[in-house]
C-alpha positions as CSV (number, residue, x, y, z in Angstrom):
1,M,-16.5,-4.3,-11.4
2,S,-15.3,-6.0,-14.6
3,S,-14.9,-9.7,-14.7
4,I,-11.6,-11.5,-14.7
5,T,-13.4,-14.4,-16.4
6,P,-15.6,-14.0,-19.5
7,R,-19.2,-15.0,-19.1
8,K,-19.6,-18.8,-18.7
9,T,-21.0,-19.1,-22.2
10,A,-17.9,-17.5,-23.6
11,R,-15.3,-19.7,-21.7
12,P,-13.2,-21.9,-24.0
13,T,-13.9,-25.6,-23.7
14,R,-10.4,-26.8,-24.7
15,E,-7.5,-27.1,-22.3
16,P,-5.5,-23.9,-22.0
17,G,-2.4,-23.9,-24.2
18,P,0.6,-21.6,-24.0
19,E,-1.3,-18.7,-25.4
20,A,-4.7,-19.4,-23.8
21,P,-5.6,-17.6,-20.6
22,R,-6.0,-19.7,-17.4
23,W,-9.5,-18.6,-16.5
24,L,-10.6,-18.4,-12.9
25,D,-13.1,-21.0,-11.7
26,D,-16.1,-20.0,-9.7
27,Q,-14.4,-20.3,-6.3
28,Q,-11.3,-18.4,-7.5
29,Q,-13.5,-15.7,-9.1
30,S,-15.5,-15.3,-5.8
31,A,-12.3,-15.1,-3.7
32,W,-10.8,-12.6,-6.1
33,R,-13.9,-10.3,-6.1
34,A,-14.1,-10.4,-2.3
35,N,-10.4,-9.3,-2.1
36,A,-10.7,-6.8,-4.9
37,A,-13.5,-5.2,-2.8
38,I,-11.1,-5.0,0.2
39,M,-8.4,-3.5,-2.0
40,I,-10.7,-0.8,-3.5
41,R,-13.3,-0.1,-0.8
42,L,-11.3,-0.3,2.4
43,P,-8.7,2.3,1.5
44,A,-11.5,4.6,0.1
45,A,-13.5,4.2,3.4
46,L,-10.4,4.9,5.5
47,D,-9.5,7.9,3.3
48,A,-13.0,9.4,3.5
49,R,-13.1,9.0,7.3
50,M,-9.5,10.3,7.7
51,Q,-10.3,13.4,5.6
52,T,-13.6,14.1,7.5
53,E,-12.1,13.5,11.0
54,A,-8.5,14.7,10.6
55,D,-8.2,16.8,7.4
56,L,-5.6,14.4,6.1
57,T,-5.8,11.8,3.3
58,Y,-5.2,8.2,4.4
59,F,-1.9,8.2,2.5
60,E,-0.8,11.5,4.2
61,Y,-1.5,9.8,7.5
62,M,0.5,6.7,6.5
63,V,3.5,8.9,5.6
64,L,3.3,10.7,8.9
65,S,2.8,7.6,11.0
66,T,5.6,5.8,9.3
67,L,8.0,8.6,10.0
68,S,6.7,8.7,13.7
69,E,7.9,5.1,14.0
70,A,11.4,5.7,12.5
71,D,14.5,6.5,14.5
72,D,14.8,10.2,15.0
73,H,11.5,10.4,13.0
74,T,13.6,10.5,9.8
75,L,13.8,8.2,6.7
76,Q,15.3,8.6,3.3
77,M,12.5,9.3,0.8
78,S,13.3,6.0,-1.0
79,A,12.9,4.0,2.2
80,L,9.7,6.0,3.1
81,A,8.3,5.2,-0.4
82,A,9.0,1.5,0.1
83,R,7.5,1.4,3.6
84,T,4.3,3.1,2.4
85,S,4.1,1.1,-0.8
86,S,4.4,4.3,-2.9
87,S,6.2,5.6,-5.9
88,L,8.8,8.3,-5.3
89,P,6.8,10.8,-7.5
90,R,3.6,10.3,-5.5
91,L,5.5,10.5,-2.2
92,S,7.2,13.7,-3.3
93,Q,3.9,15.3,-4.1
94,V,2.4,14.3,-0.8
95,A,5.6,15.4,1.1
96,S,5.3,18.8,-0.6
97,R,1.8,19.2,0.8
98,L,2.8,18.0,4.2
99,E,5.8,20.4,4.2
100,K,3.5,23.3,3.4
101,R,1.4,22.4,6.4
102,G,4.5,22.2,8.7
103,F,4.2,18.4,9.3
104,L,7.5,17.3,7.8
105,Q,10.8,18.7,6.4
106,R,12.9,17.4,3.6
107,R,16.7,17.9,3.5
108,R,19.2,16.7,1.0
109,V,21.6,14.1,2.3
110,P,25.2,15.3,1.9
111,G,27.5,13.5,-0.5
112,S,27.0,12.1,-4.0
113,G,23.7,11.0,-5.3
114,R,20.3,12.5,-5.1
115,R,19.2,11.4,-1.6
116,T,16.8,13.2,0.5
117,N,15.7,12.7,4.1
118,A,12.1,13.3,5.3
119,T,11.8,14.3,9.0
120,L,8.6,14.5,11.0
121,T,8.3,17.9,12.7
122,D,6.9,18.4,16.2
123,A,3.7,19.6,14.6
124,G,3.6,16.4,12.4
125,Y,4.2,14.2,15.4
126,A,1.4,16.0,17.3
127,K,-0.9,15.5,14.4
128,V,-0.2,11.7,14.3
129,V,-0.7,11.4,18.1
130,A,-4.1,13.3,17.7
131,V,-5.2,11.3,14.7
132,A,-4.0,7.8,15.6
133,P,-6.9,6.8,17.9
134,G,-9.5,7.6,15.2
135,H,-7.5,5.7,12.7
136,V,-7.2,2.6,14.9
137,A,-11.0,2.8,15.6
138,A,-11.7,2.8,11.9
139,V,-9.3,-0.1,11.2
140,R,-11.0,-2.0,14.0
141,E,-14.5,-1.2,12.9
142,Y,-13.9,-2.0,9.2
143,F,-11.4,-4.8,9.4
144,I,-10.0,-6.3,12.7
145,D,-13.2,-6.7,14.7
146,V,-15.2,-8.3,11.9
147,L,-12.7,-11.1,11.6
148,K,-11.9,-14.1,13.7
149,P,-8.3,-14.7,15.0
150,D,-7.8,-17.5,12.5
151,D,-8.9,-15.2,9.7
152,L,-6.3,-12.6,10.8
153,A,-3.5,-15.2,10.7
154,A,-4.6,-16.4,7.3
155,L,-4.8,-12.8,6.0
156,E,-1.3,-12.2,7.2
157,R,0.0,-15.2,5.4
158,F,-2.0,-14.3,2.2
159,G,-0.8,-10.7,2.3
160,T,2.8,-11.8,2.8
161,A,2.6,-14.2,-0.1
162,V,1.0,-11.7,-2.4
163,G,3.5,-9.0,-1.4
164,L,6.4,-11.4,-2.2
165,A,4.9,-12.3,-5.6
166,I,4.5,-8.6,-6.4
167,D,8.0,-7.8,-5.3
168,R,9.5,-10.6,-7.4
169,N,7.8,-9.2,-10.5
170,I,8.7,-5.5,-10.1
171,P,11.5,-4.6,-12.4
172,V,14.6,-3.1,-10.9
173,P,15.1,0.4,-12.3
174,G,18.2,0.7,-14.4
175,A,18.8,-3.0,-14.6
176,A,18.6,-5.0,-17.8
177,T,16.8,-7.7,-16.1
178,S,15.6,-8.0,-12.5
179,P,17.7,-10.4,-10.4
180,S,14.6,-11.7,-8.7
181,R,12.8,-12.6,-12.0
182,G,13.5,-15.4,-14.3
183,T,14.3,-19.0,-13.4
184,E,13.1,-20.1,-10.0
């Protein structure tokens, strides 16, 4: 993994100015690397296990399980993308694969605009029901059961804070400037 901080010998000795990077100290670097490992390795481990045990990618499972929790097992594609932390193009590709397998259907929403609903089929719901126990077992094995209750509460706070920071800095498509950016 590449370093966020140059080697210690290359760190600047002067105080950071407006153009100078704010390098991570050793504790910050250690925390960042530990979390980067979670961000990279955990989804990869869940994906590999899901593909082996259920013939689905982890993201495909997330799409199906998110629809299984929605009213009438239906969401607009834009809402489904938001709930699965996905882009619409990525979601559209995955939805096409899931449609071909009979797990979901897409239908255009009547009226103006280009809105499309995704609906979980009976076969898709059956797949989620069959796969969910294995997914929960993997989440417990790799994540939940190796942490203390206080760790889980802290991770929830951290994840919420990081998610809000990311959301504040994502530009709104079509807007000159994002309303959530700027002076705060």
